[in-house]
C-alpha positions as MATLAB code, in Angstrom:
seq = 'MRYKQAMATFESACPLDCPDLCSLVVEVEDGRVKRVDGGTRTPITDGFICGKVRNIAEHLYGDDRVRHPMIRVGPKDGAAVPRFRKATWDEALDLVVARLAEVRERAGGEAILPFHYGGSNGWLTEGALATRLFRRLGASRCLRTLCATPSGAAARGLYGPVPGVALEDYVHSKLIVLWGQNPSATGIHLVPIIERALAAGARLVVVDPRRTPLARRAHLHLAVRPGTDLPVALAVIRELFASGRADEAFLADHARGADELRRRAEPWTIGRAAGEAGISDLELGRFVDLYAESRPAVIRAGWGLERNRNGGSAVAAVLALPAVAGKFGERGGGFTMSNGEAGWGVGPEAAIATPEPPTRPVNMVELGAALTEATPRVEVLFVYNCNPAQTVPDQNRVLRGLARDDLFTVVHEQVFTDTCRWADVVLPATAFLEHREIRRGYGAMRLYDAPAVATPPGEARSNNQLFGALLERLGLWRDGDPMTDDELAAAIFAGPAGAALREQLDRRGVAQPPVERPRLFVDLAPATADGKVDLVPAALDAEVAGGLYHYAPDPGSERFPLALISPAIAQQISSTFGQLRKGEAAAELHPDDAAARGIAAGDPIRIWNQLGEVVCRAALSTHVRPGVVVLAKGLWRFHTRNGQAATALIPATLTDLAGGACYNDARVEVARA';
ca = [
     -12.373  -32.766   21.577;
     -16.171  -32.333   21.583;
     -18.682  -34.893   20.431;
     -21.833  -33.324   18.930;
     -23.845  -36.455   18.224;
     -27.084  -36.952   20.163;
     -26.068  -40.389   21.477;
     -23.105  -42.578   20.676;
     -21.661  -45.777   22.124;
     -17.922  -46.262   22.609;
     -15.672  -49.112   23.702;
     -13.312  -48.229   26.537;
     -11.484  -49.791   29.478;
     -11.210  -49.021   33.181;
      -7.693  -48.121   34.391;
      -8.594  -47.834   38.096;
      -6.375  -49.518   40.677;
      -8.037  -52.935   40.562;
      -6.703  -56.248   39.218;
      -9.597  -56.775   36.820;
      -8.987  -54.130   34.089;
     -12.575  -54.236   32.855;
     -13.637  -53.587   29.320;
     -16.388  -50.989   29.167;
     -19.233  -49.890   26.945;
     -19.898  -46.157   27.369;
     -22.924  -44.262   26.141;
     -22.220  -40.568   25.529;
     -24.642  -37.793   24.660;
     -23.261  -34.451   23.483;
     -19.925  -35.221   25.091;
     -21.356  -36.262   28.493;
     -21.247  -39.799   29.869;
     -24.792  -41.076   30.302;
     -24.304  -44.771   30.976;
     -21.407  -47.158   31.588;
     -21.654  -50.941   31.475;
     -19.363  -53.912   31.279;
     -17.943  -54.929   27.925;
     -17.264  -58.399   26.583;
     -13.821  -57.972   25.062;
     -12.360  -59.931   27.967;
     -13.857  -62.969   29.701;
     -12.891  -61.490   33.082;
     -15.331  -58.587   32.741;
     -18.012  -60.829   31.223;
     -20.450  -57.946   30.866;
     -20.593  -56.722   34.474;
     -18.734  -54.008   36.372;
     -18.548  -52.568   39.879;
     -20.891  -49.850   41.127;
     -18.037  -47.337   41.335;
     -17.591  -47.235   37.589;
     -21.235  -47.849   36.713;
     -22.034  -44.600   38.547;
     -18.955  -42.664   37.468;
     -21.058  -39.815   36.045;
     -21.598  -38.712   39.655;
     -17.825  -38.257   39.920;
     -17.409  -36.622   36.524;
     -20.153  -34.033   36.886;
     -20.573  -33.575   40.643;
     -20.232  -30.321   42.546;
     -16.724  -31.269   43.754;
     -15.278  -31.364   40.226;
     -12.457  -28.861   39.670;
     -13.462  -26.988   36.515;
     -10.915  -24.162   36.217;
      -7.488  -23.183   37.594;
      -7.479  -21.605   41.054;
      -4.898  -19.544   42.950;
      -4.914  -19.235   46.723;
      -5.792  -15.850   48.216;
      -6.428  -16.850   51.825;
      -4.188  -18.255   54.572;
      -2.809  -21.784   54.282;
      -4.681  -23.185   57.277;
      -6.574  -26.148   55.825;
      -9.905  -24.429   56.386;
     -13.081  -26.260   55.444;
     -13.717  -23.523   52.861;
     -10.271  -22.292   51.780;
     -10.084  -19.081   49.802;
      -9.093  -19.277   46.138;
      -9.760  -17.115   43.132;
     -10.447  -18.284   39.618;
      -7.507  -17.919   37.239;
      -6.807  -18.496   33.567;
      -4.557  -21.346   32.519;
      -1.947  -18.880   31.271;
      -1.904  -17.026   34.578;
      -1.641  -20.247   36.596;
       1.062  -21.717   34.366;
       3.066  -18.484   34.462;
       3.015  -18.590   38.256;
       4.012  -22.275   38.400;
       6.771  -21.870   35.816;
       8.199  -18.826   37.598;
       8.380  -20.655   40.929;
       9.853  -23.847   39.433;
      12.521  -21.885   37.562;
      13.395  -19.671   40.533;
      13.704  -22.555   42.994;
      15.706  -24.670   40.569;
      18.123  -21.810   39.903;
      18.532  -20.818   43.552;
      18.253  -24.068   45.515;
      18.720  -26.776   42.883;
      16.298  -29.213   41.310;
      16.159  -31.442   44.384;
      14.219  -28.726   46.206;
      11.348  -29.706   43.883;
       9.394  -32.851   44.814;
       6.850  -34.414   42.456;
       4.434  -36.473   44.546;
       2.359  -39.002   42.674;
       1.127  -42.558   43.004;
      -0.947  -43.298   39.932;
      -2.279  -46.750   40.774;
      -5.379  -45.749   38.799;
      -3.385  -44.484   35.828;
      -1.674  -46.074   32.867;
       1.429  -45.419   30.848;
       0.188  -42.127   29.403;
      -1.073  -40.378   32.544;
       1.317  -41.686   35.229;
       4.629  -41.625   33.355;
       5.176  -39.986   29.986;
       5.572  -36.189   30.018;
       5.249  -35.735   33.782;
       8.170  -38.036   34.467;
      10.163  -36.474   31.646;
       9.633  -32.988   33.086;
      10.812  -33.796   36.588;
      13.775  -35.836   35.382;
      14.935  -32.927   33.240;
      14.427  -30.510   36.122;
      16.707  -32.698   38.261;
      13.939  -32.915   40.861;
      13.916  -35.259   43.816;
      12.625  -38.708   42.912;
       9.364  -39.897   44.444;
       9.645  -43.568   45.449;
       6.148  -44.960   44.922;
       6.021  -47.296   47.907;
       2.511  -47.058   49.352;
       1.532  -50.429   47.915;
       3.055  -53.526   46.275;
       6.753  -52.695   46.619;
       7.482  -55.331   49.325;
       5.389  -57.967   47.568;
       6.927  -57.087   44.211;
      10.441  -57.362   45.637;
       9.639  -60.734   47.216;
       8.037  -62.155   44.071;
      10.868  -61.003   41.815;
      13.470  -62.230   44.270;
      12.056  -65.759   44.385;
      10.750  -66.167   40.837;
      11.912  -63.217   38.771;
       9.464  -61.086   36.763;
       6.935  -63.751   35.754;
       3.140  -63.826   35.945;
       1.273  -66.183   38.208;
      -1.819  -68.284   37.659;
      -4.350  -66.608   35.356;
      -7.525  -65.694   37.202;
      -9.567  -67.612   34.633;
      -7.721  -70.802   35.601;
      -8.992  -70.787   39.192;
     -11.962  -72.839   37.928;
      -9.541  -75.772   37.671;
      -8.264  -75.488   41.250;
      -9.325  -77.965   43.927;
      -8.067  -75.703   46.708;
      -8.131  -71.896   46.579;
      -6.340  -69.960   49.300;
      -7.116  -66.244   49.605;
      -4.314  -64.838   51.749;
      -4.703  -61.154   52.640;
      -7.071  -60.681   49.714;
     -10.742  -59.664   49.686;
     -12.029  -59.902   46.100;
     -15.518  -58.892   47.186;
     -14.168  -55.334   47.599;
     -11.069  -55.277   45.388;
     -11.430  -57.402   42.287;
     -15.033  -58.597   42.136;
     -14.622  -60.608   38.953;
     -12.674  -63.301   40.783;
     -15.744  -64.026   42.938;
     -17.858  -65.773   40.258;
     -14.790  -67.724   39.144;
     -14.325  -68.951   42.725;
     -18.037  -69.761   42.897;
     -17.730  -71.950   39.810;
     -14.738  -73.720   41.323;
     -16.630  -74.309   44.582;
     -19.589  -75.706   42.657;
     -17.188  -78.166   41.043;
     -15.971  -79.346   44.455;
     -13.069  -77.023   45.283;
     -12.250  -76.076   48.871;
     -11.710  -72.477   49.967;
      -9.355  -71.203   52.684;
      -9.215  -67.527   53.695;
      -6.416  -66.027   55.789;
      -7.575  -62.614   57.029;
      -8.191  -60.899   60.403;
     -11.790  -60.268   59.277;
     -14.601  -62.562   58.264;
     -14.866  -61.161   54.766;
     -17.804  -62.251   52.592;
     -15.785  -65.138   51.154;
     -14.364  -66.013   54.576;
     -17.947  -66.587   55.745;
     -18.346  -69.182   53.008;
     -14.900  -70.729   53.337;
     -14.209  -74.266   54.463;
     -11.529  -72.787   56.735;
     -10.957  -69.233   57.920;
      -7.704  -68.402   59.702;
      -8.422  -65.105   61.493;
      -4.778  -64.259   62.157;
      -3.596  -61.248   64.132;
      -2.356  -58.498   61.826;
       1.344  -58.898   61.074;
       1.564  -62.638   61.898;
       1.272  -64.060   58.373;
       5.026  -64.770   58.376;
       5.083  -67.290   61.258;
       1.930  -68.949   59.931;
       3.507  -69.488   56.492;
       6.781  -70.657   58.047;
       4.904  -73.158   60.206;
       3.228  -74.612   57.109;
       6.639  -74.883   55.426;
       8.125  -76.557   58.534;
       5.307  -79.074   58.764;
       5.514  -79.950   55.069;
       9.183  -80.788   55.484;
       8.763  -82.532   58.857;
       5.883  -84.739   57.697;
       7.535  -85.795   54.459;
       5.027  -83.913   52.322;
       7.490  -81.474   50.794;
       8.237  -82.246   47.147;
      11.932  -82.973   47.559;
      12.360  -84.050   43.939;
      10.878  -80.808   42.623;
      13.039  -78.772   44.987;
      16.183  -80.626   43.936;
      15.497  -80.008   40.252;
      13.933  -76.564   40.271;
      14.890  -74.603   43.391;
      17.810  -73.239   45.355;
      17.962  -72.587   49.079;
      15.517  -75.288   50.212;
      17.743  -76.482   53.052;
      18.261  -72.928   54.304;
      14.533  -72.211   54.131;
      13.893  -75.409   56.079;
      16.400  -74.285   58.730;
      14.803  -70.843   59.079;
      11.310  -72.327   59.352;
      12.363  -74.911   61.960;
      11.612  -72.800   65.083;
       8.025  -72.225   63.981;
       6.099  -75.221   65.182;
       2.366  -75.386   64.597;
       1.786  -74.583   68.264;
       4.147  -71.619   68.404;
       2.877  -70.050   65.181;
      -0.766  -70.588   66.096;
      -0.179  -68.943   69.463;
       1.517  -65.950   67.869;
      -1.257  -65.596   65.289;
      -4.101  -66.071   67.750;
      -5.603  -69.099   66.013;
      -5.973  -72.697   67.156;
      -3.416  -75.449   66.569;
      -6.164  -77.557   64.999;
      -7.048  -74.854   62.486;
      -3.455  -74.405   61.381;
      -2.888  -78.147   61.230;
      -6.001  -78.539   59.088;
      -4.691  -75.901   56.704;
      -1.440  -77.846   56.299;
      -3.397  -81.023   55.530;
      -5.689  -79.313   53.023;
      -2.787  -77.690   51.229;
      -0.613  -80.820   51.145;
      -3.397  -83.093   49.906;
      -5.069  -80.877   47.262;
      -4.145  -80.669   43.588;
      -4.319  -78.320   41.824;
      -3.955  -75.801   44.660;
      -3.589  -72.062   44.128;
      -2.755  -69.227   46.521;
      -4.132  -65.786   45.702;
      -1.766  -63.574   47.672;
      -3.141  -60.102   48.275;
      -1.493  -56.926   49.452;
      -2.915  -57.003   52.971;
      -0.154  -59.287   54.245;
       2.649  -56.943   53.118;
       1.456  -53.913   55.115;
       3.425  -54.508   58.300;
       6.973  -54.679   59.612;
       7.332  -58.287   58.343;
       5.550  -57.691   55.056;
       8.241  -58.603   52.533;
       9.301  -61.750   54.376;
       5.659  -62.741   54.836;
       4.994  -62.522   51.100;
       8.190  -64.447   50.342;
       7.202  -67.240   52.751;
       3.686  -67.477   51.281;
       5.039  -67.550   47.715;
       7.553  -70.245   48.698;
       4.734  -72.632   49.646;
       3.838  -73.867   46.137;
       7.512  -74.608   45.470;
       7.951  -76.530   48.733;
       4.731  -78.497   48.164;
       5.311  -78.954   44.418;
       2.079  -77.335   43.306;
       3.263  -76.087   39.909;
       2.946  -77.670   36.492;
      -0.818  -77.972   36.123;
      -3.553  -75.526   35.236;
      -4.916  -73.889   38.386;
      -1.852  -74.727   40.475;
       0.708  -72.314   41.940;
       0.191  -68.730   43.040;
      -1.003  -65.352   41.842;
       0.485  -62.128   43.178;
       0.578  -59.530   40.428;
       0.164  -60.552   36.814;
       1.598  -57.275   35.578;
       4.841  -59.143   34.863;
       3.361  -60.968   31.880;
       6.163  -60.511   29.353;
       4.574  -57.670   27.434;
       7.909  -56.476   26.053;
       6.814  -52.818   26.089;
       6.614  -50.115   28.714;
       6.525  -46.400   29.420;
      10.269  -45.655   29.424;
      10.339  -45.276   25.653;
       7.754  -42.496   25.934;
       9.568  -40.743   28.785;
      12.651  -40.401   26.563;
      14.917  -39.288   29.442;
      16.893  -41.587   31.765;
      16.302  -41.388   35.495;
      18.872  -39.082   37.115;
      20.701  -39.989   40.342;
      18.872  -37.321   42.321;
      17.645  -37.532   45.900;
      15.069  -40.286   46.507;
      12.103  -39.483   48.749;
      10.039  -42.393   50.018;
       6.314  -41.568   49.804;
       5.782  -43.099   53.243;
       8.104  -40.479   54.716;
       6.491  -37.411   53.141;
       5.898  -35.832   56.547;
       9.597  -35.955   57.371;
      10.516  -34.798   53.850;
       8.371  -31.670   54.231;
       9.470  -30.829   57.765;
      13.077  -32.000   58.089;
      14.713  -32.775   54.736;
      17.904  -31.105   53.554;
      17.911  -29.585   50.996;
      14.532  -28.228   51.982;
      11.559  -29.115   49.783;
      10.327  -25.763   48.448;
       7.973  -26.918   45.671;
       5.591  -29.856   46.026;
       3.826  -30.898   42.823;
       0.985  -33.340   43.515;
      -0.784  -35.335   40.823;
      -2.527  -38.739   40.737;
      -2.526  -38.722   44.533;
      -4.206  -37.333   47.678;
      -1.411  -37.352   50.281;
      -3.236  -35.291   52.912;
      -5.437  -38.323   53.570;
      -3.537  -41.374   52.340;
       0.059  -41.056   53.601;
       1.054  -42.374   57.060;
       1.624  -40.005   59.989;
      -1.073  -37.691   58.680;
      -0.561  -34.912   61.222;
       3.096  -34.564   60.329;
       2.161  -34.457   56.630;
      -0.365  -31.701   57.349;
       2.220  -29.712   59.304;
       4.443  -29.855   56.260;
       1.653  -28.855   53.894;
       0.873  -25.871   56.152;
       4.320  -24.304   55.642;
       3.964  -20.803   54.272;
       7.267  -21.184   52.424;
       6.170  -24.379   50.626;
       4.701  -23.784   47.161;
       2.218  -26.583   46.453;
       0.616  -27.324   43.106;
      -2.182  -29.896   42.871;
      -3.465  -31.217   39.547;
      -6.722  -32.946   40.404;
     -10.144  -34.004   39.134;
     -12.125  -33.119   42.273;
     -11.392  -30.804   45.181;
      -9.622  -33.241   47.523;
      -8.387  -32.546   51.022;
      -4.898  -32.038   49.583;
      -6.286  -29.188   47.458;
      -7.113  -27.344   50.690;
      -3.379  -26.826   51.233;
      -2.449  -25.922   47.652;
      -1.215  -22.595   46.343;
      -2.385  -23.495   42.837;
      -5.078  -26.017   41.918;
      -5.272  -27.141   38.299;
      -8.254  -29.050   36.838;
      -7.431  -32.547   35.593;
      -9.249  -34.863   33.227;
     -10.603  -38.194   34.416;
     -10.390  -41.442   32.516;
     -12.977  -41.507   29.709;
     -11.869  -37.884   29.070;
      -8.325  -38.717   27.969;
      -6.542  -41.519   26.173;
      -4.972  -44.216   28.316;
      -2.748  -47.249   27.724;
      -3.085  -49.726   30.555;
      -2.112  -53.336   31.188;
      -3.767  -55.365   33.911;
      -2.132  -56.808   36.989;
      -4.833  -59.451   37.511;
      -6.407  -59.907   34.121;
      -3.635  -60.435   31.569;
      -4.958  -57.901   29.084;
      -3.799  -54.566   27.659;
      -5.986  -51.754   26.334;
      -5.393  -48.542   24.424;
      -8.559  -46.670   25.393;
      -9.400  -43.411   23.599;
     -11.031  -40.344   25.088;
     -14.782  -40.729   24.683;
     -16.195  -37.759   26.635;
     -15.602  -34.015   26.749;
     -13.833  -32.766   29.890;
     -16.006  -30.399   31.907;
     -14.861  -26.823   32.239;
     -11.184  -26.284   31.493;
      -9.776  -29.640   32.630;
      -6.556  -30.743   30.959;
      -4.847  -34.117   30.920;
      -1.510  -34.779   32.575;
       0.202  -34.736   29.207;
      -1.388  -31.438   28.215;
      -0.257  -29.883   31.506;
       3.254  -31.280   31.646;
       3.813  -30.783   27.920;
       3.034  -27.091   28.389;
       5.453  -26.904   31.327;
       8.217  -28.602   29.332;
       7.821  -26.005   26.588;
       7.575  -22.972   28.917;
      10.625  -24.077   30.909;
      12.687  -24.641   27.767;
      13.038  -28.372   28.480;
      11.533  -29.538   25.198;
      13.967  -31.139   22.764;
      13.661  -31.555   19.021;
      12.267  -34.983   18.223;
      10.610  -35.523   21.616;
       7.345  -37.460   21.424;
       4.833  -34.943   22.785;
       1.309  -35.802   21.694;
      -0.582  -38.869   22.906;
      -0.236  -40.383   19.439;
       3.531  -39.845   19.462;
       3.856  -41.221   22.990;
       1.824  -44.307   22.091;
       3.931  -44.852   18.979;
       7.088  -44.741   21.127;
       5.626  -47.269   23.589;
       4.701  -49.715   20.830;
       7.890  -49.318   18.778;
       9.739  -52.576   18.132;
       8.632  -56.143   17.293;
       6.849  -56.845   20.614;
       4.977  -53.583   20.390;
       4.040  -54.158   16.777;
       2.451  -57.497   17.667;
       0.462  -55.887   20.483;
      -0.535  -52.979   18.259;
      -1.863  -55.426   15.679;
      -4.033  -57.104   18.333;
      -5.303  -53.748   19.581;
      -6.190  -52.574   16.100;
      -7.908  -55.857   15.268;
      -9.706  -56.740   18.528;
      -9.435  -53.664   20.757;
      -7.560  -55.675   23.397;
      -4.157  -57.359   23.502;
      -2.875  -60.386   25.386;
       0.718  -61.247   26.343;
       2.772  -63.649   24.231;
       1.855  -66.595   26.489;
      -1.831  -66.627   27.388;
      -2.718  -68.205   30.751;
       0.860  -69.418   31.340;
       1.737  -72.325   33.619;
       5.015  -71.913   35.455;
       7.435  -74.780   34.735;
       5.354  -75.786   31.692;
       5.031  -72.707   29.485;
       7.826  -70.694   31.086;
      10.497  -70.977   33.761;
      11.250  -68.585   36.615;
      13.007  -65.483   35.280;
      15.890  -65.866   37.719;
      19.532  -66.089   36.677;
      19.454  -69.906   36.444;
      15.742  -70.483   35.879;
      15.219  -71.879   39.370;
      13.168  -70.689   42.318;
      15.489  -68.881   44.709;
      13.964  -69.565   48.128;
      16.484  -67.413   50.030;
      17.657  -64.735   47.573;
      20.937  -63.171   48.690;
      19.855  -59.615   47.861;
      16.668  -59.880   49.901;
      18.475  -61.660   52.706;
      20.947  -58.792   52.972;
      18.189  -56.179   52.998;
      16.163  -57.569   55.909;
      17.492  -56.823   59.387;
      18.090  -60.266   60.851;
      17.831  -61.902   57.427;
      14.917  -62.899   55.221;
      12.094  -64.601   57.146;
      13.144  -62.936   60.402;
      10.051  -62.201   62.483;
       9.728  -58.876   64.285;
       7.225  -59.160   67.157;
       3.979  -57.242   67.534;
       4.481  -53.511   68.236;
       1.488  -53.369   70.608;
       1.831  -52.340   74.234;
      -0.231  -52.247   77.388;
      -1.017  -48.621   76.634;
      -1.987  -49.304   72.985;
      -3.138  -52.931   72.819;
      -5.445  -52.928   69.782;
      -4.349  -53.395   66.170;
      -5.845  -50.878   63.748;
      -6.250  -52.010   60.153;
      -7.587  -49.888   57.296;
      -8.732  -52.166   54.468;
     -10.112  -51.121   51.121;
     -13.859  -50.774   50.726;
     -16.046  -51.561   47.742;
     -17.205  -47.947   47.251;
     -13.774  -46.370   46.732;
     -10.361  -46.868   45.123;
      -8.162  -45.702   48.011;
      -9.485  -42.126   48.492;
     -10.901  -41.836   44.956;
     -14.690  -41.396   44.958;
     -14.576  -40.544   48.674;
     -16.334  -37.253   48.031;
     -19.429  -39.229   46.993;
     -19.757  -41.007   50.356;
     -21.440  -38.403   52.535;
     -22.116  -40.388   55.708;
     -19.989  -40.500   58.834;
     -17.448  -43.313   59.000;
     -17.728  -45.986   61.670;
     -14.908  -47.964   63.253;
     -15.670  -51.660   63.695;
     -14.804  -53.440   66.965;
     -15.503  -56.922   68.234;
     -18.325  -56.856   70.832;
     -15.964  -58.198   73.523;
     -13.517  -55.312   73.007;
     -16.397  -52.839   73.005;
     -17.959  -54.273   76.183;
     -14.636  -54.119   78.033;
     -14.571  -50.389   77.287;
     -18.216  -49.617   77.911;
     -18.900  -48.912   74.252;
     -22.237  -49.575   72.550;
     -23.069  -49.570   68.850;
     -23.399  -46.009   67.557;
     -21.480  -44.426   70.429;
     -19.016  -41.654   69.594;
     -15.504  -42.985   70.215;
     -11.902  -41.809   70.298;
      -9.270  -43.980   68.650;
      -5.843  -42.721   69.608;
      -2.143  -43.371   70.000;
       1.022  -41.300   70.297;
       0.582  -39.889   66.766;
      -2.984  -38.580   66.897;
      -6.613  -39.463   67.312;
      -9.726  -40.109   65.247;
     -13.208  -39.340   66.544;
     -16.049  -41.228   64.866;
     -18.840  -43.603   65.802;
     -18.595  -47.237   66.833;
     -19.940  -50.237   64.973;
     -19.855  -53.678   66.613;
     -19.207  -56.759   64.516;
     -18.313  -60.379   65.159;
     -16.728  -60.356   61.685;
     -13.758  -58.541   63.277;
     -11.518  -60.695   65.439;
     -10.948  -59.563   69.043;
      -8.046  -57.173   69.435;
      -8.585  -55.522   66.055;
     -10.177  -52.196   65.096;
     -11.205  -51.620   61.473;
     -11.371  -48.110   60.005;
     -11.626  -47.969   56.227;
      -8.817  -46.589   54.101;
      -9.217  -43.449   52.027;
     -11.477  -41.481   54.374;
     -11.928  -37.792   53.664;
     -11.915  -34.989   56.201;
     -15.702  -34.892   56.550;
     -16.008  -38.634   57.237;
     -14.847  -38.266   60.855;
     -15.851  -35.853   63.589;
     -12.382  -34.351   63.973;
     -11.329  -34.462   60.315;
      -8.666  -37.147   60.817;
      -8.275  -40.375   58.849;
      -6.803  -43.711   59.873;
      -3.467  -42.400   58.587;
      -3.351  -40.054   61.603;
      -2.634  -43.187   63.665;
      -0.352  -45.048   61.257;
       3.415  -44.731   61.779;
       5.717  -43.774   58.933;
       7.798  -46.896   59.534;
       8.958  -49.088   56.662;
       8.501  -52.728   55.796;
      11.435  -55.123   56.000;
      11.785  -55.123   52.200;
      11.616  -52.302   49.663;
      10.544  -49.512   52.040;
       6.815  -50.179   51.925;
       4.149  -48.700   54.179;
       3.222  -50.405   57.458;
      -0.469  -49.502   57.407;
      -1.365  -52.459   59.635;
       1.227  -51.721   62.333;
      -0.819  -48.986   64.008;
      -1.533  -49.929   67.640;
      -4.221  -47.926   69.397;
      -6.612  -47.607   72.318;
     -10.322  -46.862   72.049;
     -12.719  -45.154   74.458;
     -16.056  -43.386   74.403;
     -15.633  -39.809   73.231;
];
């Protein structure tokens, strides 16, 4: 599609991996994006957007954009300037189809591994024809576990698939608890809502190892050691029961497992939990008092607290708090985890049109092992919506796998990422604004069907254009399959629920779920088997070694005493947009940790453990608690002096629930380089 008009303005929506799902107003001249601003179709956006999207033209039209298919002609050595030659789409597709067909015939479909995450994609570009293709090939299944699987399992186990408190309703809260969540970097539209609540007299508590911007303004900041959220939450639960401030009547009527939860929390006194978390008894006791005495009180649970060995149990304990304290039933009271479970009644499976086969599962976290040890051997790796060379734990093992001469790697990508350096074929992909997308929010309870508004540069093709062509060339297309974006969208919105959403989209450009701003126990009940909160779900209890709420101690040692965390930053979405940040990364340390090691601000430093090392410069900050090193997530090769990211130091171990990534379980030492 090519727009010839001199200047036109379009309505769109941002699908990037952020809770806010902003509405956008996009100015386009001759097919090129000239200006992007916030729309007003949702009160969450309220006319303003983040700098990442405001400046997205730099991403769309920068020098790093992949504009045509490329085929490797040089060695697979990860060189800074790898050797590729330009190819036509037909030539590239012929090569890919030949390898897929040959490997499937000789070694079976499970020797093919699609690797994708798609947090910044919707139902058209993450599922749809790509998923259909790999299901019909009988390929190995990629378990998308890098984020939100432990928290999702915990939330569904306790409450079933229900949404939490609407972000708009935080203005009614008298206590707001941000637990492992930094909206200033990941979800900026919650910040003004919190500011309005504070102006009306609300109190703010932040639980985070760092003094984030909102932690600096909070009435109480609990700077817990990474991985100790579980004992802190259990201590609050214990004290609520012990002091008679648990809502026993609510628990009797609306919950199961309260006595067992009380028993499991019993060992965690305020003193013991505070000692384990590295905070004071008085601070933790004050938190209990604030939470018990405030109504409405809401907990915004982020994804930071799930990224460790205790992550699933930690989320479950935090989400149990509003049930124990009886905080439901009023606007602005309860919790918010993900609001993606908002009862939409539609989803991508109808567009995929092929059931999931019982083929080999491969956990994303364990990609390094899958590429170096798995049987049957992975012979084709097809990467899309993801940059595993930089974002997957145990980076050096992943790179050893990508370097295999006998591994055929295809990467479909918008810009030339570090994963492209290891590819045999690189295919140019469209970015949002250049293709249609259907996306529902997981913070804002809104759904958009956003059309393509700009012309893709060069020869970029959307996921559906690519995977539709592969389905046809491999003979996997079936009569009646929905193939075009229009047909896929029609399949998604088929049925009464979809028709109601489609009517809203056609009339207003945005759709809301059947219950807007729901209140749990007023507008809907937990979606569990009996409509009650299950505080110790049997399935989760059986999955956790030692049982749900079992605490595994800190993995640090005398040799590697410091906890490395890699939080999100405001300039990127994971590694997306990393090519636009040209400066060298800095690792933040507390001045006391730096002084003990003879490190000054700006010094070159080594951060290392048994898995690898990162060489970068030091930054000193009292906003980092002692014992913690902060190195941002999503770094690219050129951001550090030795080309390694934080993932070079992060183990490929799994969380207690749902096989999530333990990004915050890296333990390291630091010295001057």
